[in-house]
N, C-alpha and C positions, 0 to 999 in steps of 0.2 A: 634671480628671476623677477622678484618683486620690485628690486630697483629699476630694472629694464623697463617693466611696465609702467612705473611712475615717471620714468624719463620720457617714453612715448607718450603718455597722457599729457605731460607738461608741454611738449612740443605741440601736441594737437590743440591744447587750449590756448597756447601763445599764438598758434596760426589763426584760430578762430577769433581770439581777441583783436589781432590785427586787421582781419577782415571786417570785423564789426565797426572798427574805427574808421577803415576806408568807407565803408557804407554811409556811416554818419557823416563823413566830410564830403560826401558828394552832394553838390546842389539839386540834382535830380533827386536823390532819395530824401533830402531833407523836405522839398516840397511834396513829394509823395507821402511822407509821414505826417506832414501837417493836415494835408487833405484827408487821409485815413482817419486820423485822431479826430477830425472836426466830423466827419461822417459817423464814426463810431460813437461820438457822444450824442449827436442830434437824432439820428435814425430810430434808436430804440424810444426815445421820448414820444415821438408820433406813434410807433407801434404799440406802446401801451394803451393809447387810447383806442386804437384800431382793434385791438384784441379785445378789450372790454365791450366794444360795440359790435363784435362779431363780424367785422369787416376786414379780416386778415388779407383778403385778396385784392383791396382796394388799391394798394400800392402797387401791386401787379399791374392792374387795370391802367392806372395813371402812368406807369412806366412805359407801357406799350403806346399810349397815345401821345407820350413826349416825343416818340420817334418821329411823328409827323411834325412836331416842333423843331427838331433837329435839321430835318430835311427843308423845312420851310426857313429857318434862319439861314441855311446854306444858300437856299435860293434867292433870299433877300441880298445876302453877301454878293452873290453872283450879279444880281441887277444892278448893285451899287458899284461893281468892279473893283471891290477892296482886293488887296494883295493876298488876303487869306480869308476867304469867304466862310471857312469852317469856324471863325472866331464868333459868328453869329449863331452858332448852333446851340450852345447852352442857354443864352437868353431867348432864344425862340423856343426851346424845350420848356424852359420855365413858363412862359406866357401861355403856351397851348396845354401845359399841364394844369395850370391854374384855371383855365377856361373850361377844361374837361373836367376837373373836381367840382367846380362849381355847377356846371351842367349836370352831372352825376347826382350832386346833393339836392338841386332844384327839382329833379325828376323824382327823387326819392321822397322829398318833402311832399310834392304835389301829389304823389301816390299814382302818377299816371301808368307806371310800369313798375315791376318788381326790380330789386337791386341786382339780382343776378343777371337778369336781361340787359339792364343798363352796362354792367360790367363787361358782358360778352361783346357788346357793341363796341366798347372801348377797346378790349383785346383785338378784335378783328379790324376795325377801322383803322385803329393806330398802326399796326404794322403796314396795312395796305397804304394808306396814306403817306406814310414815310417812304416806302419803296416807289411809290408812283412820284412823288415830290423830286425825291433825289435824282430820278431819271430826267425830270424837267430841269433840275438845276445844272445838268451835264455830268452828274455823278454815276456811280453804280452802287447797286445794293450791298456790295462787299464793304464799302466805306461806311456803311452803318455798324458794322461788326464792333468796332471800338466803343460804340455807345450801346449796343446790346450787351456785350459782355464786360465792358469796362477797359480802360487803357490808362492806368495811372501813370505810366511811364511818359506820357504826352502832356501832363498837366503843366501849364506855364504859370507865371508870376501873376498874370491877369486871372487866370482860372482860381488860383488861391485867394486873391482878394474876394471874388466873387463867391467862393465857397465859405469864406469867413463872414461875409455879410449875411447870407442865406442861413447859416448855422447859428449865427448871433440871433437872427430874427426867431428861428425856430426854438431855441433854448429860451429865449426871453418870454415868448408867448406861451410856449408849451410848458414851462414850468411856472412862470408867473401866474398863469390863470388855472393852474392844475386843479384847485377845487371845484371851480365852475364847470370846467370841461370833464372833470371826472364825473360830476352829477349827471351831466347830459350822456356821457358814454355809458354810464351804469344803469340809468332809467330816465328815459326822456320824459315820461308822463309825470313821474314825481318831480322833476326838475322843473317842469312847467307849472306844476301846482305851486312851487315856490317862488314863482314870479321870475325865474330866470328866462332870458331870450334864447330860448332853445334852438330856433332856427338860425340865428346868427352864430351862436357858439358850434352848431353843426357845421356851418360854412367855415368857421375859422379851423376846425379840424381838417377839413378838406383842402384848405389852403396850406396847412402845415404838411399835409401828406404830399402836395404837389411841390412844395419847396424842398422836402426831403428827397423827392425823385430827382430834381435838378442838381442837388448837392451831391447825391451819391452815383450818379451815372457815369462819372469820369472813374469812380473807385470800383465799384462793383457791375455797374452796366444796368441797363433797363430791365433785363430779364431776371437779374437776381437781386434788386434793390428791395423787394418785398421781403426777402429771406432776412436781410440785415435788419429789418425793423421788427420782424415777428419772432425770429428765433431766440435772441436773447431775452425778450420777454417770456417766452415759454419756459426758458431755462430757469429765469428769475421766479416764476409762479410755483415751481417745485420746491424752491429753497425757502422763500419768504411769503408772507401773508398780506401785509399791508399794501396799499396803493402807492405810496411814496417809497417804500422799501423795494417794491417790484421795480419802479422806474429806475431808482438809484443803482441797483445792482445791475439792471440790464444796460444802463449805460457804462457801467465799468467793464461789463462783458463785452460790449461793443467794442470798446477801445482795446481791450486785450486782443480779441480775435483779429481786428483789423491790423493792428501793429505786428502781432506775431504772424498772421498770414503774409503780410508784405515783406517781413523780414525773411520768411521762408522762400518767397519767390526770388529774392535776391541772389539767393546761392543756387537756386534750381530754375530752370527755364519754365515756368508754369505760369497759368493766368492768375494774377493776384485776386481778382474778383472771385473766380472759382474756388481758389484756395482759402479765402476768408470765409465763403459760405461753407464750405466743406468742413472746415475747422469748427465753425460754430455748431454744426449739426452733430458731429463727433462729440462736442461737449455736451449737447443736449442728450444724446444716447447715454453717456457715462453717468450724468447726473440722474437720468432716468432710472437707470439700473441700480443706482444708490439710492433710490427714492425711499424704501422701506428704512434703510438706516437714517437718513435724513429726518424722516418723520419721527423715527423713535428718539432721536437726539433732540429734536425740537420739542418733542412732547405734544404733538398735535393728537388732538382727540376728536374723531369723526362723531358728530352729535345728529342723531336723527330728530328732525323736527317734527313735532306733531302738529298735523294739518289743522286741528281743532284751535290751536292757540296760536293766533295770528299776531305778530309783532305790532304794537301800537305805533302809529305813523311818526310820532315824536320820538320814540325809542328807536324806530328804523333810521331816522335822520341823525340821531346821536351816534348810532352804530357807523352809519356811513362816513360820519365826520370823523370819527375814531379811525376808520380805515384809512381816509386820507391821510392822517397824521403819521 
């Protein structure tokens, strides 16, 4: 009986190993894995800053307005009579996403209207503009579905090079300028008092968010890109405390969820973007359920701060620097 069970398990394992080798030898899956890994690495970097700034929904708003860029790029491709006007979709999404992010940040800095109102305008105007322009370009709203929910199976070699360039930009700026960007994301007023160019750094965070949307649109889609930016960071914040550790762990979680989710959809006919996001949320639910055990192991102590004893600014800055490390 035991021998038969071992033989069956050996056959199953052998068949699974063969399927995995076949998957890894497929040029389509190779491109898909490269795109997924790059997105899994870069999206949580930006998400870490957005969470600290309490702008978790910014990626969602930019994702919606990027749909207008997709349709506009498609329209430009049609005007130029190119063989595949869809090839202009991602560049168009990037340009419009950058313009939308910068506009939103300028509105927020100027204080002309509240951030939630500006985000709402991005939500509604982005989708409406995308549907309208795709009709002008001679397409249908159903053609936007691959950008709404992701279509990693359609990733081309050109898309890969674009993804590599944008992901490199996100990682270089997001990680390289992390001390300054963290100071702005954590406390704008204090960062301004130290002489940091707060407005410029805020614009950089918005640009990073726009680049992330353009990178992740093919993998998880415009509607789900914000989840890939935010959920890994939320998981990391339960496990670790420092800013750098949070970002590093979130990047690792992002890679794991994208690779595992993509592998799962190779064997089952499911949407890769949806599978990746659901997997990330499932991990968050599990880690949250284990939070008491994690805190006990980590030895966290909840300290109630006495409002009469305010930390001196120099000590506060030292604490911030320690947290960044």
